[in-house]
N, C-alpha and C positions, 0 to 999 in steps of 0.2 A: 605486558598485559597482566592485570592483577586479579580480575574476576570476570564472571559471566553472569548476566542478568537474565533470569527466566521468569515466566508468568504463567500461572495456572489458566487453563481454558475449560470451558463448559463441556459437558458430555464426557466421552471416553477418549478425547483427544489428548495427546501427550503435551506437557508444558512447552510453551513457545519460548525460544531463545530471542530475547529482545535486542541484546547488544553486548558489547564488551566494556569493561571498566579498564581504562588505560591510564598509566601514571606518566605524567610529563615531568618537566623540570620542577625542582623545589617540592617534590612529592605532591604535586597537584594532580588529582584524579578526575578524569573526564569520561564522558559516555560516548561510545561509537556505535551507531545502529548497525544491526546485522545486514540491512539492505545494502550497505556499502562494502561488505566483505566479499571479495572475489574468490579467495581460496584460503585454506588452512592446512599447514603441514607441520611436522614436528619442530621445524626451525623458524618458521615465520608465518605471519598472517598478512595477506596482501589486501589492501583496502584502497578505496578511491574516494574522491570528493573532498569538499572543504571540511575542515575540522572546527567544531564548535568547542571552544575552550572553557565554557562555563563549567564550574565545579559540579561534579556528579553528586546527586542526592537520590537515594532510592525512594520509590513511591510505595504507597500502602500495599498495593497488590503485587509488588515485585519481590523476588527472592534472589539473594546473592549466593551463588553456588559455593564458593570457597569460604566465605565468611559465615554463612548460616547453615549449610548442609553438611560440609565435611565434618566428620567425627560425631555426627548425630547418631544416637542409638535408636535402632528400629527393631521391630519384632515381626518376622514373617511367619505365616502359618506353616510353611514348608520347612522352616529351620527349627532345629532343636534347642538353639541357644540364641541369645541376643547378638546382634551384629551392629557394626558401625559403618556409616557411609564413607568409603575410601576414595572413590572417584566416580565421575559420570562421563558418559559419552553423548555427544550431540551429532546430529546428521542433518542433511538437507532433504526436505520432503519434495514430493512431486510438484507441489505448489511453489517451490523455490524458497519456502520459509526454512529457517533452522529450528529444530525441535530436539528436545531431550529424548534419547533413545534407550540407553542402558545405564544401569547403576552397578558399580563394583562395591560389594559388601565384604567387610573383613570381620571374621568371627572374633568375638571378645575373648581374649586369652584367659584361660581358667587357672593356669599355673605360671609361675615366673619363668621367663626365658622360653616359653612355648611359642613356636612360630605360628602365627595366626593363618588360618586358611582364608583365601579370597575367592568369592563367588560372584560371577557376573550374571545379572538377571535383567529381564525387561523392566522398564520403569514401572509398568502397571502391576508388577508383583510386589512393589513396595508402596502400598496405598497410603501410608502415613508419613512418608519422608518429607512431605511439604505440609505445613500446617494449613488445614482447610477450615474455612469458617463454617459455622452451623448453617444448614440449608435455610434459605429464606424464600419468600414468595418471589422477590425480585430475581434471586439467583436461579430459581426454577424457571421463571419466565425467560430469562436470558438464555438458559440452556435450550428451552423449547424453540426460541427464535433462531438459534444457531444453525438449524437444519433447513430454514426457509429461504426462499429467494429474496433478494434485496427489496424488490417491490412489495412483497408480502410482509417483510419486516417493517417497512415504512407504513403500511396500512395498519399493522398492529399497534405501532407507536402512535399513529394518528388518532386511533380510537381509545387509547388508554387514558385513565384518570391521570391528571398532571402530576400528582404526588407519586403514583406508582411508576409513571414513565420516567421521572427523574431517577428513581432507584434502579430501574431496569437499565437505563442508559449508563449509569455508573458501573453496573455489573457486566456490560457487554465488552467484548474485545474491541480494540481501536479500529481494526480493519473492517470488522462487521458493522460497527456504528458508522464508519465513513461511507460504506456502500449504501446503507439505509438513508443517511442524510441526503445523498444525491437524488433520492426518490421522493423526498418530502417537499411540501411547499416552502417557499423562501422564508415566510414568517416563522414557520415551525423550525426550520434550520437555524435561524437566528436565536430562537428561544433555547434550543438545545445547546448550542455552542456557548451562549452567554451564561448558561447554568453551570458549565464546567469550570474547574480551575484552569488558569492559563496554560499550565504545563500540559494538562490532558487535552485541552482544546488544540494546542499546537500539534500534539501527536496525531490527533484525529484528522486535522487538516492536511498533515503530511501524507496521510494514507489516501486522500482524495485525489482525483485527477486535477492537475494544476488549474485548468480552466474553471472547473466547478468550485475549487477552493477560492479562486480569485472572485468569482461571482458572490460567494458567501461573505468573504472578507469585505467586499464593497458595500454590503448591506449592514455591517456592524457599525456601532458608534466609533468614530475615528480613533479615540484614545485606546479603546479595547482592541481595535484592529491592529494598531501599531504595537501594542504590548504582545499580542499573539505572534505577530510576524517576527518580533525580536526573539521570541522563544523557539521558533521553528529552526530546523537545520538550515544553515546558510544557503545551501544549494536549492532546497525547496522554496525558501523565502524569496530567493532571487527570481525563480520562475514566476511566482505569484506576483511579485512587484512589477516584473516586466509586463505581465498581462494587464495589471491595473493601470498602466500607462496608456492603454488604448481605450477607446469608447466601448462600452459594453455591447453595443449593437453594431460592431464592426468586425471584420474578419480577424483583426488583431486581438480583439477582446473575446472572440468565440473560439480561437484556435487552442489546440493542445500543443505545448512546446516540446513534447516527447514523442514524435512520430518515429517510424521505422526508417533509419537512415543508413545507407551503405556507401562504401567508396566505389570508384569506377572499376577497380580490379576485383570486386566481389563476384561470386558465382551465383547461379540459381539456387544451389544447395545452401549457400550462406543466407540468401534471402528467405528461403522457406524455413530455415532454422529460426530466424528472427521472428517471423510472423506466427510461428507455432507457439511462442511463449504465452503462458496463460494470462499474463497481465495485459497483453495486447488485445484490445476489444475487436470484435468482428469488423466493425466499420473502419477502425484504424488499420487493420490487417489487409484491407482491400488494396492499398497502394504502398509500394516500397519506393522511397525517394533516393535518388543517386546524386551525390555531391562530392566536390573536392574536399580534402581535409582542411580544417577540422570537421569532424562529423557530429559534434554536439551543436545544438542550435544556440545562437545563429551560426550556421555552418559556413564552410567555404562556398565557392561558387556552385549554385544549383544547376545540375545538368538535365534533370528530368525525372519522370516517374514511370514505374512499371506496375501494371495491375496484376493481381494475384492469379487471374485466369491465364494470363500469358505465361507466368512463371510455371504453372502446372502443366503447360503444354510443351515446355522446352526441356532439353537434357540437363541434368544437374550440373554438368561442367561448363555450361554456356555462361558467358559474362553478361551480367545484367545491363551493363552500359550499352550493349548492342541490342537490347530489347525495349529501349525507351519509347514510350508512346508520344509522338509529336503533337497529338491532338489534345493533350492535357495542358491547358493554359493555366498558369498560376494566378492566384488572387493577390492583391496588395493588402497590407494590413489596414489601409484606410477604406477598403471596400465596405459599403454600408450593408445592412441586413437585406434590403431590397435587392441589391446587386448580387449578394451571395446566394439568396434563395432562387433568383432567376438563373444563376449559374448552375446550381444543382439540378433544377428542373430541365434546363435546356440541354445539358450534357449527360443527364441521367447518371449522376455521380452520387457516391455515398461518402467520398473523402476527397479533399482538395488541398493542394499545397498553398502556402502563404509565403511570399518572398518579398524582400525589401528592395530598395532602389539599386542596391549593389548586387542584386541577384543572389543573395544569401537566403537559405531556407530558414524561416523563423518558426514554423510549426505547420500544423494541418488542422483544417476544419472538417468535422464529420457531420453527417446529416442529422444526427440526434441533437447536436449543439444548435443547429439551425432551427429545428422544430421547437426546442425549448424557448426560443425567442420570438417565434412568429405565432405560437399558440397563445391564448389568453393567459394573463399572469397567474390566474388561479387554477390553471388546468390540472395541476397535480392534485390539489385538494378535491376538485370535482371528480377526477378519475378515481381517487381513493374511495370517495363516497359511492361512486357508481359500482365499483367492484364489490363493496360491502352490500349494496342493495341487491346485486345479482346473486351473491352467495346466499343472502337471507331469503330471497324470493324463490330460490331453487330453480 
């Protein structure tokens, strides 16, 4: 590991750790995203997933800790003399992101052979240790949007002047922009993604749910779509490509390939720990799927599903395999939108499994995915306009 990539965020939030710079054979340096990092200790970093061996190049809004921060001189109000950045500490936040936490500062030696004193402070006590651009209207807008819900951010972007919107989009965090894109009408999603450079577009699509990313990719010009897919992390691109192989109005095209999946030996406590994770949506948390190994989709043999209400009624030590609901019938990836919508209405479901002919779990369809396809194609734009009217009319 050669370096750590961090990025400033709006508001008073600490800089986000985007990933690691790792050196391979022949001194080739590549980027490894923090989403793939499972644990860090003094001797090793444990990661998972496929490795993208494209040579690493830092982007405009990114900072390299070792190359750009170490040995930089800073001046704190609380310190009587200048200090240099000696080290930094990163930690995992409640949202499961990695962020910069503390900075170790070493006093600049005033005399030869003087042993410098090292002070560890919170990152916020060193306001100038990362070069900050001068405040601009777009930066201020992005900061304001950071505290709004995704649907409200989408409404704000929908109503913005196109020139200002382009500047605000460039100033937004990738994850925040991805959430807002999912709430915009399809034509506006395409406009935003097409306006970004391919590297940034790939990063934003990686932050989206795979089914939403596949829907957006399908709307792009084929050449641009393929270029962006080639820039995405291999594992994320694979999920999107697999969804593009199904019709958009089928269970295969609607499904999310990342449901909550557990083995037959898992307990209720294991299942509740999985559905509690912040990135699991309420609809996806409604069902836990039980499969034979491997547990990544397409899984081993699908055994069944357990709804969250049943999990909440059982002791933590109970095995989930004994709680499977026999009334939950899986969909096939070829089931059309009419069949899928009737299924949800008939069985009063908010989430449903999708399995192939070999009884392997491919993913899960949620009720919001179904609504997206049975409502009029312009419903998002109409809804945004209606919200604005209601706010204006008071």
